[in-house]
Backbone of each chain as nested JSON, in Angstrom:
{
  "chains": [
    {"id": "A", "residues": [
      {"number": 1, "name": "MET", "atoms": {"N": [30.032, 9.834, -31.452], "CA": [31.738, 9.793, -31.545], "C": [32.475, 11.053, -30.909]}},
      {"number": 2, "name": "ASP", "atoms": {"N": [31.125, 11.853, -32.094], "CA": [31.941, 13.234, -32.042], "C": [31.783, 14.196, -31.032]}},
      {"number": 3, "name": "ASP", "atoms": {"N": [31.044, 14.144, -30.04], "CA": [30.404, 14.097, -28.876], "C": [31.693, 13.484, -28.015]}},
      {"number": 4, "name": "VAL", "atoms": {"N": [32.15, 12.464, -28.128], "CA": [33.35, 11.845, -26.807], "C": [34.301, 12.772, -27.567]}},
      {"number": 5, "name": "LEU", "atoms": {"N": [34.512, 13.027, -28.59], "CA": [35.432, 13.745, -28.913], "C": [36.172, 15.132, -28.555]}},
      {"number": 6, "name": "GLN", "atoms": {"N": [34.565, 15.811, -28.5], "CA": [34.623, 16.756, -27.766], "C": [34.771, 17.062, -26.56]}},
      {"number": 7, "name": "GLU", "atoms": {"N": [34.242, 15.767, -25.471], "CA": [34.209, 16.259, -24.603], "C": [35.592, 15.671, -24.009]}},
      {"number": 8, "name": "ILE", "atoms": {"N": [36.773, 14.854, -24.715], "CA": [37.98, 14.686, -24.58], "C": [38.545, 15.593, -24.469]}},
      {"number": 9, "name": "ASP", "atoms": {"N": [38.535, 16.553, -25.673], "CA": [38.985, 17.977, -25.941], "C": [38.563, 18.796, -24.538]}},
      {"number": 10, "name": "ASN", "atoms": {"N": [37.619, 18.958, -24.184], "CA": [37.207, 19.79, -23.323], "C": [38.103, 19.367, -22.032]}},
      {"number": 11, "name": "GLU", "atoms": {"N": [38.312, 18.024, -21.701], "CA": [39.152, 17.625, -20.406], "C": [40.526, 18.076, -20.735]}},
      {"number": 12, "name": "VAL", "atoms": {"N": [41.071, 17.611, -21.961], "CA": [42.417, 17.433, -21.935], "C": [42.614, 19.526, -21.946]}},
      {"number": 13, "name": "ARG", "atoms": {"N": [41.622, 20.208, -22.574], "CA": [42.145, 21.7, -22.447], "C": [41.741, 22.151, -21.258]}},
      {"number": 14, "name": "ASN", "atoms": {"N": [40.321, 21.604, -20.538], "CA": [40.153, 22.364, -19.106], "C": [41.194, 21.703, -17.914]}},
      {"number": 15, "name": "ASN", "atoms": {"N": [41.894, 20.839, -17.83], "CA": [42.96, 20.269, -17.078], "C": [44.213, 20.361, -17.628]}},
      {"number": 16, "name": "LYS", "atoms": {"N": [45.314, 20.802, -16.449], "CA": [46.652, 21.182, -17.022], "C": [46.828, 19.792, -16.789]}},
      {"number": 17, "name": "VAL", "atoms": {"N": [47.33, 18.912, -15.981], "CA": [47.568, 17.335, -16.342], "C": [46.409, 16.418, -16.42]}},
      {"number": 18, "name": "VAL", "atoms": {"N": [46.75, 15.692, -17.765], "CA": [45.047, 14.484, -17.314], "C": [46.185, 13.086, -17.942]}},
      {"number": 19, "name": "VAL", "atoms": {"N": [45.631, 12.619, -17.392], "CA": [45.993, 11.097, -17.463], "C": [44.809, 9.786, -17.936]}},
      {"number": 20, "name": "TYR", "atoms": {"N": [44.451, 9.742, -19.044], "CA": [43.451, 8.466, -19.405], "C": [44.232, 7.373, -19.282]}},
      {"number": 21, "name": "MET", "atoms": {"N": [43.851, 6.366, -17.958], "CA": [44.201, 5.168, -17.295], "C": [43.268, 3.723, -17.799]}},
      {"number": 22, "name": "LYS", "atoms": {"N": [43.545, 2.791, -17.106], "CA": [42.558, 1.834, -17.093], "C": [42.622, 1.438, -15.697]}},
      {"number": 23, "name": "GLY", "atoms": {"N": [42.082, 1.803, -15.116], "CA": [41.317, 1.879, -13.29], "C": [41.542, 3.086, -13.142]}},
      {"number": 24, "name": "THR", "atoms": {"N": [41.85, 3.211, -11.59], "CA": [41.879, 4.685, -10.934], "C": [43.174, 4.607, -10.441]}},
      {"number": 25, "name": "PRO", "atoms": {"N": [43.743, 6.001, -9.993], "CA": [45.32, 5.73, -9.31], "C": [45.474, 4.875, -8.122]}},
      {"number": 26, "name": "ALA", "atoms": {"N": [44.083, 4.962, -7.109], "CA": [43.966, 4.062, -5.806], "C": [44.028, 2.572, -6.909]}},
      {"number": 27, "name": "PHE", "atoms": {"N": [43.274, 1.949, -7.484], "CA": [43.379, 0.757, -8.293], "C": [43.506, 0.619, -9.661]}},
      {"number": 28, "name": "PRO", "atoms": {"N": [44.799, 1.416, -10.185], "CA": [44.866, 1.067, -11.649], "C": [44.995, -0.583, -11.857]}},
      {"number": 29, "name": "MET", "atoms": {"N": [44.285, -0.793, -13.107], "CA": [44.049, -2.176, -13.504], "C": [44.725, -2.88, -14.68]}},
      {"number": 30, "name": "CYS", "atoms": {"N": [46.185, -1.557, -14.597], "CA": [47.129, -2.407, -15.817], "C": [48.533, -1.717, -14.922]}},
      {"number": 31, "name": "GLY", "atoms": {"N": [49.411, -2.958, -15.371], "CA": [50.882, -2.196, -15.156], "C": [51.555, -1.03, -15.733]}},
      {"number": 32, "name": "PHE", "atoms": {"N": [50.877, -0.845, -16.588], "CA": [51.82, 0.227, -17.786], "C": [50.743, 1.903, -16.856]}},
      {"number": 33, "name": "SER", "atoms": {"N": [49.526, 2.052, -16.697], "CA": [48.766, 3.153, -15.864], "C": [49.193, 2.832, -14.531]}},
      {"number": 34, "name": "ALA", "atoms": {"N": [49.596, 2.119, -13.81], "CA": [49.881, 2.096, -12.501], "C": [51.499, 2.896, -12.416]}},
      {"number": 35, "name": "ALA", "atoms": {"N": [52.121, 2.53, -13.524], "CA": [54.022, 3.106, -13.359], "C": [53.621, 4.063, -14.128]}},
      {"number": 36, "name": "THR", "atoms": {"N": [52.818, 5.067, -14.804], "CA": [52.476, 6.025, -15.084], "C": [52.167, 6.973, -13.689]}},
      {"number": 37, "name": "VAL", "atoms": {"N": [51.02, 6.221, -13.434], "CA": [50.655, 7.239, -12.031], "C": [51.41, 7.686, -10.982]}},
      {"number": 38, "name": "GLN", "atoms": {"N": [52.206, 6.419, -10.802], "CA": [53.813, 6.587, -9.952], "C": [54.583, 7.816, -10.15]}},
      {"number": 39, "name": "VAL", "atoms": {"N": [54.963, 7.628, -11.696], "CA": [55.678, 8.797, -12.151], "C": [55.112, 10.088, -11.549]}},
      {"number": 40, "name": "LEU", "atoms": {"N": [53.709, 10.31, -11.848], "CA": [53.538, 11.515, -11.772], "C": [53.375, 11.817, -10.033]}},
      {"number": 41, "name": "ARG", "atoms": {"N": [53.107, 11.189, -9.028], "CA": [53.295, 11.214, -8.064], "C": [54.549, 11.502, -7.733]}},
      {"number": 42, "name": "GLU", "atoms": {"N": [55.233, 10.773, -7.598], "CA": [56.65, 11.352, -7.674], "C": [57.295, 12.64, -7.72]}},
      {"number": 43, "name": "ILE", "atoms": {"N": [56.633, 13.15, -8.674], "CA": [56.958, 14.553, -9.29], "C": [56.165, 15.327, -8.52]}},
      {"number": 44, "name": "GLY", "atoms": {"N": [54.663, 14.723, -7.879], "CA": [53.831, 15.538, -6.551], "C": [53.085, 16.652, -7.672]}},
      {"number": 45, "name": "VAL", "atoms": {"N": [52.836, 16.71, -8.941], "CA": [51.762, 17.348, -9.396], "C": [50.246, 17.193, -9.463]}},
      {"number": 46, "name": "PRO", "atoms": {"N": [49.223, 17.782, -9.197], "CA": [48.032, 17.588, -9.243], "C": [47.912, 17.173, -10.295]}},
      {"number": 47, "name": "PHE", "atoms": {"N": [47.403, 16.027, -11.014], "CA": [46.285, 15.416, -12.177], "C": [44.901, 14.972, -11.981]}},
      {"number": 48, "name": "LYS", "atoms": {"N": [44.546, 15.24, -13.361], "CA": [43.153, 14.51, -13.395], "C": [43.267, 13.258, -14.049]}},
      {"number": 49, "name": "ALA", "atoms": {"N": [42.854, 12.136, -13.621], "CA": [42.485, 10.802, -13.936], "C": [41.448, 10.547, -14.489]}},
      {"number": 50, "name": "ILE", "atoms": {"N": [41.347, 10.305, -15.683], "CA": [39.893, 9.316, -16.554], "C": [40.176, 8.066, -16.779]}},
      {"number": 51, "name": "ASP", "atoms": {"N": [39.326, 6.758, -16.176], "CA": [39.158, 5.673, -16.171], "C": [38.309, 5.354, -17.515]}},
      {"number": 52, "name": "ILE", "atoms": {"N": [39.288, 4.794, -18.304], "CA": [38.479, 4.508, -19.546], "C": [38.048, 2.911, -19.559]}},
      {"number": 53, "name": "LEU", "atoms": {"N": [38.252, 2.467, -18.581], "CA": [37.658, 1.369, -18.209], "C": [35.969, 1.459, -17.91]}},
      {"number": 54, "name": "ALA", "atoms": {"N": [35.939, 2.453, -17.321], "CA": [34.241, 3.098, -17.478], "C": [33.762, 3.488, -18.354]}},
      {"number": 55, "name": "ASP", "atoms": {"N": [34.577, 3.808, -19.395], "CA": [33.805, 4.693, -20.8], "C": [34.157, 4.033, -21.805]}},
      {"number": 56, "name": "PRO", "atoms": {"N": [33.73, 2.941, -22.304], "CA": [33.879, 2.012, -23.943], "C": [34.211, 2.56, -24.73]}},
      {"number": 57, "name": "GLU", "atoms": {"N": [33.191, 3.785, -25.168], "CA": [33.201, 4.882, -25.771], "C": [34.505, 5.766, -26.158]}},
      {"number": 58, "name": "LYS", "atoms": {"N": [34.753, 6.239, -24.523], "CA": [35.681, 7.287, -24.835], "C": [37.168, 6.221, -24.797]}},
      {"number": 59, "name": "ARG", "atoms": {"N": [37.255, 4.678, -24.349], "CA": [38.304, 4.284, -24.573], "C": [38.906, 4.245, -26.205]}},
      {"number": 60, "name": "ASP", "atoms": {"N": [37.753, 4.032, -26.774], "CA": [38.025, 3.925, -28.397], "C": [38.345, 5.469, -28.937]}},
      {"number": 61, "name": "ALA", "atoms": {"N": [37.448, 6.421, -28.424], "CA": [37.923, 7.412, -29.141], "C": [38.726, 8.31, -28.925]}},
      {"number": 62, "name": "ILE", "atoms": {"N": [39.759, 8.101, -27.433], "CA": [40.856, 8.43, -27.187], "C": [42.057, 7.92, -27.743]}},
      {"number": 63, "name": "LYS", "atoms": {"N": [42.103, 7.455, -28.514], "CA": [43.116, 6.261, -29.466], "C": [42.558, 7.28, -30.857]}},
      {"number": 64, "name": "SER", "atoms": {"N": [41.605, 7.642, -31.16], "CA": [41.721, 8.221, -32.441], "C": [42.105, 9.899, -32.029]}},
      {"number": 65, "name": "TYR", "atoms": {"N": [41.679, 10.537, -31.249], "CA": [42.138, 11.983, -30.607], "C": [43.615, 12.088, -30.633]}},
      {"number": 66, "name": "SER", "atoms": {"N": [44.136, 11.002, -30.186], "CA": [46.092, 11.579, -30.095], "C": [46.688, 10.583, -31.286]}},
      {"number": 67, "name": "ASN", "atoms": {"N": [46.027, 9.751, -31.899], "CA": [46.471, 8.667, -33.401], "C": [47.63, 7.701, -32.189]}},
      {"number": 68, "name": "TRP", "atoms": {"N": [47.288, 7.799, -31.109], "CA": [47.868, 6.784, -30.145], "C": [46.97, 5.397, -30.018]}},
      {"number": 69, "name": "PRO", "atoms": {"N": [47.713, 4.363, -29.842], "CA": [46.815, 3.103, -30.541], "C": [46.833, 2.117, -28.378]}},
      {"number": 70, "name": "THR", "atoms": {"N": [47.182, 2.899, -27.656], "CA": [47.401, 2.261, -26.19], "C": [47.348, 3.412, -25.335]}},
      {"number": 71, "name": "ILE", "atoms": {"N": [46.87, 3.16, -23.894], "CA": [46.177, 3.515, -23.195], "C": [47.577, 3.125, -21.887]}},
      {"number": 72, "name": "PRO", "atoms": {"N": [48.174, 3.547, -21.039], "CA": [47.761, 5.393, -20.279], "C": [48.167, 6.419, -22.14]}},
      {"number": 73, "name": "GLN", "atoms": {"N": [47.541, 7.734, -21.643], "CA": [47.923, 8.653, -22.654], "C": [47.873, 9.608, -21.347]}},
      {"number": 74, "name": "VAL", "atoms": {"N": [48.986, 10.489, -21.62], "CA": [49.575, 11.701, -20.588], "C": [49.131, 13.01, -21.595]}},
      {"number": 75, "name": "TYR", "atoms": {"N": [48.735, 13.646, -20.894], "CA": [48.354, 15.644, -21.435], "C": [48.563, 16.504, -20.426]}},
      {"number": 76, "name": "VAL", "atoms": {"N": [49.804, 17.199, -21.084], "CA": [50.25, 18.526, -20.373], "C": [49.793, 19.985, -21.312]}},
      {"number": 77, "name": "GLY", "atoms": {"N": [49.143, 20.699, -20.533], "CA": [48.849, 21.738, -21.129], "C": [48.294, 21.616, -22.445]}},
      {"number": 78, "name": "GLY", "atoms": {"N": [47.06, 20.61, -22.698], "CA": [46.156, 20.739, -23.657], "C": [46.871, 19.851, -24.787]}},
      {"number": 79, "name": "LYS", "atoms": {"N": [48.161, 19.481, -24.744], "CA": [48.94, 18.288, -25.336], "C": [49.561, 17.167, -25.296]}},
      {"number": 80, "name": "PHE", "atoms": {"N": [49.112, 16.076, -26.039], "CA": [49.714, 14.713, -25.762], "C": [50.905, 15.172, -25.639]}},
      {"number": 81, "name": "ILE", "atoms": {"N": [51.465, 14.153, -24.53], "CA": [53.028, 13.962, -24.51], "C": [53.416, 12.99, -24.533]}},
      {"number": 82, "name": "GLY", "atoms": {"N": [52.659, 11.391, -24.222], "CA": [52.862, 10.177, -24.502], "C": [52.393, 9.676, -23.756]}},
      {"number": 83, "name": "GLY", "atoms": {"N": [53.053, 7.933, -23.787], "CA": [52.376, 6.921, -23.484], "C": [53.345, 6.724, -22.042]}},
      {"number": 84, "name": "CYS", "atoms": {"N": [52.859, 5.585, -21.263], "CA": [54.037, 5.274, -20.381], "C": [55.726, 5.037, -20.165]}},
      {"number": 85, "name": "ASP", "atoms": {"N": [55.932, 4.657, -21.506], "CA": [57.721, 4.287, -22.193], "C": [57.841, 5.631, -22.096]}},
      {"number": 86, "name": "ILE", "atoms": {"N": [57.061, 6.509, -23.004], "CA": [57.814, 8.186, -23.287], "C": [57.841, 8.899, -21.444]}},
      {"number": 87, "name": "VAL", "atoms": {"N": [56.249, 8.81, -20.455], "CA": [56.864, 9.439, -19.702], "C": [58.006, 9.151, -19.019]}},
      {"number": 88, "name": "ARG", "atoms": {"N": [58.298, 7.767, -18.697], "CA": [59.252, 7.096, -17.966], "C": [60.4, 7.512, -18.442]}},
      {"number": 89, "name": "GLU", "atoms": {"N": [60.557, 7.995, -19.641], "CA": [61.926, 8.108, -20.39], "C": [62.277, 9.513, -20.26]}},
      {"number": 90, "name": "MET", "atoms": {"N": [61.07, 10.377, -19.982], "CA": [61.239, 12.024, -20.142], "C": [61.69, 11.946, -18.374]}},
      {"number": 91, "name": "HIS", "atoms": {"N": [61.132, 11.4, -17.765], "CA": [61.28, 11.427, -16.172], "C": [62.852, 11.009, -16.067]}},
      {"number": 92, "name": "ALA", "atoms": {"N": [63.495, 9.676, -16.445], "CA": [64.545, 9.776, -16.212], "C": [65.607, 10.695, -16.575]}},
      {"number": 93, "name": "ARG", "atoms": {"N": [65.185, 11.612, -17.853], "CA": [66.215, 12.268, -18.289], "C": [65.809, 13.51, -17.144]}},
      {"number": 94, "name": "GLY", "atoms": {"N": [65.088, 13.69, -16.511], "CA": [64.967, 14.805, -15.798], "C": [64.09, 16.297, -16.775]}},
      {"number": 95, "name": "GLU", "atoms": {"N": [63.321, 15.209, -17.729], "CA": [62.674, 16.677, -18.656], "C": [61.133, 16.7, -17.935]}},
      {"number": 96, "name": "LEU", "atoms": {"N": [60.622, 15.682, -17.424], "CA": [59.583, 15.873, -17.37], "C": [58.625, 16.318, -16.023]}},
      {"number": 97, "name": "ALA", "atoms": {"N": [59.517, 16.641, -14.977], "CA": [58.989, 17.388, -13.761], "C": [59.267, 19.002, -14.2]}},
      {"number": 98, "name": "PRO", "atoms": {"N": [59.761, 19.737, -15.097], "CA": [60.155, 21.117, -15.045], "C": [58.72, 21.534, -16.115]}},
      {"number": 99, "name": "LEU", "atoms": {"N": [58.364, 20.457, -16.951], "CA": [56.932, 20.11, -17.806], "C": [56.03, 20.464, -17.118]}},
      {"number": 100, "name": "LEU", "atoms": {"N": [55.506, 19.529, -16.563], "CA": [54.457, 19.542, -15.358], "C": [54.806, 20.636, -14.88]}},
      {"number": 101, "name": "ARG", "atoms": {"N": [55.73, 21.023, -14.05], "CA": [55.339, 22.126, -12.803], "C": [55.252, 23.897, -14.088]}},
      {"number": 102, "name": "ALA", "atoms": {"N": [55.634, 23.847, -15.011], "CA": [55.615, 25.096, -15.699], "C": [53.848, 24.525, -16.199]}},
      {"number": 103, "name": "ALA", "atoms": {"N": [53.5, 23.646, -16.353], "CA": [52.243, 23.52, -16.903], "C": [50.838, 23.64, -15.805]}},
      {"number": 104, "name": "VAL", "atoms": {"N": [51.57, 23.492, -14.714], "CA": [50.825, 23.503, -13.534], "C": [50.952, 24.878, -13.176]}},
      {"number": 105, "name": "GLN", "atoms": {"N": [51.637, 25.644, -13.07], "CA": [52.069, 27.611, -12.579], "C": [50.955, 28.146, -13.836]}},
      {"number": 106, "name": "SER", "atoms": {"N": [51.113, 28.059, -14.992], "CA": [50.306, 28.675, -16.053], "C": [49.227, 29.068, -15.951]}}
    ]},
    {"id": "B", "residues": [
      {"number": 1, "name": "MET", "atoms": {"N": [49.273, -16.13, -32.479], "CA": [50.605, -15.637, -31.746], "C": [51.45, -14.693, -32.832]}},
      {"number": 2, "name": "THR", "atoms": {"N": [51.778, -13.73, -32.204], "CA": [53.054, -12.976, -32.89], "C": [54.488, -13.377, -32.262]}},
      {"number": 3, "name": "THR", "atoms": {"N": [55.29, -13.593, -33.275], "CA": [56.726, -14.085, -32.894], "C": [57.887, -12.594, -32.628]}},
      {"number": 4, "name": "PRO", "atoms": {"N": [58.839, -12.679, -31.881], "CA": [59.501, -11.614, -32.045], "C": [60.126, -11.416, -33.534]}},
      {"number": 5, "name": "GLU", "atoms": {"N": [60.367, -12.235, -34.132], "CA": [60.621, -12.508, -35.321], "C": [59.576, -11.757, -36.357]}},
      {"number": 6, "name": "ASP", "atoms": {"N": [58.419, -12.047, -36.467], "CA": [56.911, -11.228, -37.091], "C": [57.433, -9.466, -36.989]}},
      {"number": 7, "name": "ILE", "atoms": {"N": [57.757, -8.881, -35.546], "CA": [57.538, -7.861, -35.125], "C": [58.961, -7.517, -35.48]}},
      {"number": 8, "name": "ARG", "atoms": {"N": [60.163, -7.875, -35.699], "CA": [61.572, -7.694, -36.117], "C": [61.388, -7.271, -37.658]}},
      {"number": 9, "name": "ARG", "atoms": {"N": [60.625, -8.36, -38.146], "CA": [60.985, -8.136, -39.786], "C": [59.88, -6.794, -40.322]}},
      {"number": 10, "name": "THR", "atoms": {"N": [58.598, -7.289, -39.704], "CA": [57.73, -5.928, -40.103], "C": [58.428, -4.318, -39.79]}},
      {"number": 11, "name": "LEU", "atoms": {"N": [59.159, -4.368, -39.19], "CA": [59.753, -3.369, -38.351], "C": [60.903, -2.921, -39.72]}},
      {"number": 12, "name": "GLU", "atoms": {"N": [61.916, -3.671, -39.7], "CA": [63.225, -3.601, -40.836], "C": [62.249, -3.203, -41.721]}},
      {"number": 13, "name": "ALA", "atoms": {"N": [61.392, -3.831, -42.558], "CA": [60.789, -3.546, -43.785], "C": [60.442, -2.423, -43.834]}},
      {"number": 14, "name": "ALA", "atoms": {"N": [59.687, -1.602, -42.569], "CA": [58.947, -0.126, -43.012], "C": [59.8, 1.134, -42.545]}},
      {"number": 15, "name": "LEU", "atoms": {"N": [61.21, 0.226, -41.985], "CA": [62.096, 1.57, -41.406], "C": [63.516, 1.246, -41.909]}},
      {"number": 16, "name": "PRO", "atoms": {"N": [63.777, 1.131, -43.377], "CA": [64.851, 0.371, -43.663], "C": [65.9, 1.038, -43.035]}},
      {"number": 17, "name": "GLY", "atoms": {"N": [66.981, -0.137, -42.688], "CA": [68.395, 0.464, -42.272], "C": [68.06, 0.048, -40.504]}},
      {"number": 18, "name": "ALA", "atoms": {"N": [67.039, 0.008, -39.493], "CA": [66.783, 0.26, -38.897], "C": [67.403, -0.573, -37.978]}},
      {"number": 19, "name": "ARG", "atoms": {"N": [67.795, -0.65, -36.849], "CA": [68.152, -1.977, -35.878], "C": [66.886, -2.304, -34.798]}},
      {"number": 20, "name": "VAL", "atoms": {"N": [66.481, -3.443, -34.918], "CA": [65.452, -3.817, -33.796], "C": [65.958, -4.505, -33.079]}},
      {"number": 21, "name": "SER", "atoms": {"N": [65.775, -4.733, -31.794], "CA": [65.672, -5.906, -31.107], "C": [64.036, -6.181, -30.356]}},
      {"number": 22, "name": "VAL", "atoms": {"N": [63.681, -7.189, -30.197], "CA": [62.061, -7.596, -29.791], "C": [62.663, -8.912, -28.548]}},
      {"number": 23, "name": "GLU", "atoms": {"N": [61.84, -8.493, -27.779], "CA": [61.924, -9.323, -26.67], "C": [60.648, -9.718, -26.262]}},
      {"number": 24, "name": "ASP", "atoms": {"N": [60.215, -10.788, -26.33], "CA": [58.786, -11.611, -25.64], "C": [58.857, -11.886, -24.18]}},
      {"number": 25, "name": "THR", "atoms": {"N": [58.058, -10.732, -23.56], "CA": [58.561, -11.012, -22.139], "C": [58.075, -11.823, -21.027]}},
      {"number": 26, "name": "THR", "atoms": {"N": [56.846, -12.248, -21.729], "CA": [56.049, -13.576, -21.015], "C": [55.837, -14.787, -21.551]}},
      {"number": 27, "name": "GLY", "atoms": {"N": [57.001, -14.76, -22.88], "CA": [56.641, -16.242, -23.823], "C": [55.302, -16.422, -24.164]}},
      {"number": 28, "name": "GLY", "atoms": {"N": [54.582, -15.575, -23.941], "CA": [53.087, -15.955, -24.522], "C": [52.599, -15.387, -25.919]}},
      {"number": 29, "name": "GLY", "atoms": {"N": [53.793, -14.382, -26.72], "CA": [53.198, -13.989, -27.896], "C": [52.83, -13.044, -27.969]}},
      {"number": 30, "name": "ASP", "atoms": {"N": [52.499, -12.067, -26.548], "CA": [51.591, -11.012, -26.77], "C": [51.854, -9.826, -25.814]}},
      {"number": 31, "name": "HIS", "atoms": {"N": [52.776, -10.053, -25.151], "CA": [53.805, -8.992, -24.336], "C": [55.548, -8.775, -24.792]}},
      {"number": 32, "name": "PHE", "atoms": {"N": [55.501, -7.569, -25.216], "CA": [56.937, -7.303, -26.191], "C": [57.692, -6.285, -25.749]}},
      {"number": 33, "name": "GLU", "atoms": {"N": [58.933, -6.064, -25.454], "CA": [59.707, -5.249, -25.313], "C": [60.208, -4.945, -26.488]}},
      {"number": 34, "name": "VAL", "atoms": {"N": [60.138, -3.653, -27.052], "CA": [60.816, -3.45, -28.59], "C": [61.919, -1.759, -28.655]}},
      {"number": 35, "name": "GLU", "atoms": {"N": [63.256, -2.483, -29.161], "CA": [63.934, -1.054, -29.289], "C": [64.56, -0.946, -30.72]}},
      {"number": 36, "name": "VAL", "atoms": {"N": [64.446, 0.228, -31.145], "CA": [64.08, 0.576, -32.716], "C": [65.101, 1.394, -32.167]}},
      {"number": 37, "name": "ALA", "atoms": {"N": [66.614, 1.598, -33.339], "CA": [67.25, 2.753, -33.65], "C": [66.934, 3.004, -35.411]}},
      {"number": 38, "name": "ALA", "atoms": {"N": [66.418, 4.047, -35.68], "CA": [66.485, 4.823, -37.218], "C": [66.669, 5.83, -37.317]}},
      {"number": 39, "name": "ALA", "atoms": {"N": [67.358, 5.647, -38.555], "CA": [67.616, 7.009, -39.179], "C": [66.235, 7.92, -39.205]}},
      {"number": 40, "name": "ALA", "atoms": {"N": [65.136, 7.653, -39.269], "CA": [64.294, 8.008, -39.719], "C": [63.35, 8.7, -38.452]}},
      {"number": 41, "name": "PHE", "atoms": {"N": [64.01, 8.433, -37.646], "CA": [63.492, 8.948, -36.439], "C": [64.099, 10.562, -36.174]}},
      {"number": 42, "name": "ALA", "atoms": {"N": [65.0, 10.748, -36.659], "CA": [65.755, 12.082, -36.934], "C": [65.01, 13.375, -36.866]}},
      {"number": 43, "name": "GLY", "atoms": {"N": [65.397, 14.312, -35.385], "CA": [64.455, 15.39, -35.887], "C": [63.183, 15.081, -34.992]}},
      {"number": 44, "name": "LYS", "atoms": {"N": [62.326, 14.04, -34.944], "CA": [60.957, 13.77, -34.455], "C": [61.451, 13.529, -32.841]}},
      {"number": 45, "name": "THR", "atoms": {"N": [59.784, 14.18, -32.636], "CA": [59.571, 13.902, -31.208], "C": [59.774, 12.557, -30.719]}},
      {"number": 46, "name": "LEU", "atoms": {"N": [59.576, 11.959, -29.449], "CA": [59.563, 10.625, -28.823], "C": [57.866, 10.578, -29.615]}},
      {"number": 47, "name": "VAL", "atoms": {"N": [57.057, 11.397, -29.563], "CA": [55.624, 10.653, -29.609], "C": [55.691, 10.12, -31.188]}},
      {"number": 48, "name": "GLU", "atoms": {"N": [56.396, 11.131, -32.208], "CA": [56.499, 10.867, -33.422], "C": [57.181, 9.539, -33.713]}},
      {"number": 49, "name": "GLN", "atoms": {"N": [58.143, 9.536, -32.776], "CA": [59.119, 8.115, -33.172], "C": [58.117, 6.881, -32.898]}},
      {"number": 50, "name": "HIS", "atoms": {"N": [57.495, 7.114, -31.782], "CA": [56.544, 6.177, -31.257], "C": [55.461, 5.562, -32.139]}},
      {"number": 51, "name": "GLN", "atoms": {"N": [54.769, 6.991, -32.615], "CA": [53.493, 6.537, -33.644], "C": [54.164, 6.081, -34.906]}},
      {"number": 52, "name": "LEU", "atoms": {"N": [55.719, 6.197, -35.463], "CA": [55.891, 5.523, -36.429], "C": [56.343, 4.529, -36.65]}},
      {"number": 53, "name": "VAL", "atoms": {"N": [56.421, 3.821, -35.358], "CA": [56.471, 2.323, -35.156], "C": [55.356, 1.609, -34.995]}},
      {"number": 54, "name": "TYR", "atoms": {"N": [54.483, 2.068, -34.512], "CA": [52.886, 2.003, -34.428], "C": [51.896, 1.773, -35.292]}},
      {"number": 55, "name": "GLY", "atoms": {"N": [52.011, 2.744, -36.323], "CA": [51.922, 2.884, -37.989], "C": [52.588, 1.592, -38.65]}},
      {"number": 56, "name": "ALA", "atoms": {"N": [53.939, 1.583, -38.422], "CA": [54.525, 0.333, -39.156], "C": [54.183, -1.229, -38.606]}},
      {"number": 57, "name": "LEU", "atoms": {"N": [53.66, -0.954, -37.014], "CA": [53.224, -2.297, -36.707], "C": [52.093, -2.459, -37.068]}},
      {"number": 58, "name": "GLY", "atoms": {"N": [51.215, -1.808, -37.535], "CA": [49.782, -1.94, -38.59], "C": [48.764, -2.979, -37.574]}},
      {"number": 59, "name": "THR", "atoms": {"N": [48.731, -4.015, -39.009], "CA": [47.698, -5.545, -38.256], "C": [48.254, -5.969, -37.194]}},
      {"number": 60, "name": "LEU", "atoms": {"N": [49.131, -6.35, -36.908], "CA": [50.194, -6.964, -35.955], "C": [49.407, -6.609, -34.366]}},
      {"number": 61, "name": "MET", "atoms": {"N": [49.3, -4.732, -34.339], "CA": [49.138, -3.932, -33.23], "C": [47.864, -4.638, -32.111]}},
      {"number": 62, "name": "PRO", "atoms": {"N": [46.989, -4.882, -32.933], "CA": [45.829, -5.19, -32.366], "C": [46.116, -6.873, -31.4]}},
      {"number": 63, "name": "ARG", "atoms": {"N": [46.866, -7.194, -31.971], "CA": [46.537, -8.598, -31.417], "C": [48.063, -8.816, -30.219]}},
      {"number": 64, "name": "ILE", "atoms": {"N": [48.886, -7.474, -30.422], "CA": [49.416, -7.054, -29.287], "C": [49.011, -6.825, -27.866]}},
      {"number": 65, "name": "HIS", "atoms": {"N": [49.326, -7.562, -26.7], "CA": [48.575, -6.685, -25.293], "C": [49.036, -5.864, -25.085]}},
      {"number": 66, "name": "ALA", "atoms": {"N": [50.392, -6.218, -24.708], "CA": [51.292, -4.992, -24.011], "C": [53.467, -4.795, -24.857]}},
      {"number": 67, "name": "LEU", "atoms": {"N": [53.048, -3.328, -25.252], "CA": [54.132, -3.226, -25.85], "C": [55.084, -2.344, -25.057]}},
      {"number": 68, "name": "SER", "atoms": {"N": [55.958, -2.836, -24.608], "CA": [56.867, -1.418, -24.634], "C": [58.406, -0.871, -25.074]}},
      {"number": 69, "name": "LEU", "atoms": {"N": [58.107, 0.132, -25.419], "CA": [58.961, 0.638, -26.605], "C": [59.96, 1.623, -26.312]}},
      {"number": 70, "name": "ARG", "atoms": {"N": [61.135, 1.665, -27.102], "CA": [62.531, 2.713, -26.835], "C": [63.046, 3.003, -28.314]}},
      {"number": 71, "name": "THR", "atoms": {"N": [62.462, 4.347, -28.546], "CA": [63.597, 4.22, -29.586], "C": [64.384, 5.339, -29.808]}},
      {"number": 72, "name": "THR", "atoms": {"N": [65.59, 5.105, -30.338], "CA": [66.67, 6.144, -31.036], "C": [66.412, 6.128, -32.251]}},
      {"number": 73, "name": "ALA", "atoms": {"N": [67.241, 7.705, -32.162], "CA": [67.101, 8.265, -33.825], "C": [68.818, 7.335, -33.949]}},
      {"number": 74, "name": "ALA", "atoms": {"N": [68.939, 6.842, -34.998], "CA": [70.378, 6.185, -35.695], "C": [71.63, 7.303, -36.115]}}
    ]}
  ]
}
């Protein structure tokens, strides 16, 4: 378990935008994951997607890593920013694009 | 099966004075849309607000397949 948490920590720190999701961006396996990827694509920043369905241990570990019980989870600049609802709400408020662009350019 | 009433009561007990609305989006007792306005959210980030709600739902949470959540500080 500690190894998985360490792996997550590395993924989150070494990629500017990371989404933990069910399925892949091309084949999302859940509406919330699909909607989250859609928002990231609309903004047009590169992101790393990690399919937690392919890794049951990581599926559990990511929830304790962020103290967040649901998937998808989005991390920007090493920090957990929320799940689908928060990502959509921040996007609707116009707050998400500047945050993502600043992280990608940093 | 979880009812909208279960969720509303649980959240109102955990967040005194909160205004809670719950909709069962499929009628199946496991997909819900929840809106919560609570004084306890003041000064908290959206992540912290949602964490309060998830924490309050406690043992109900594993039985819910999909929860769409919207929180505002009352």
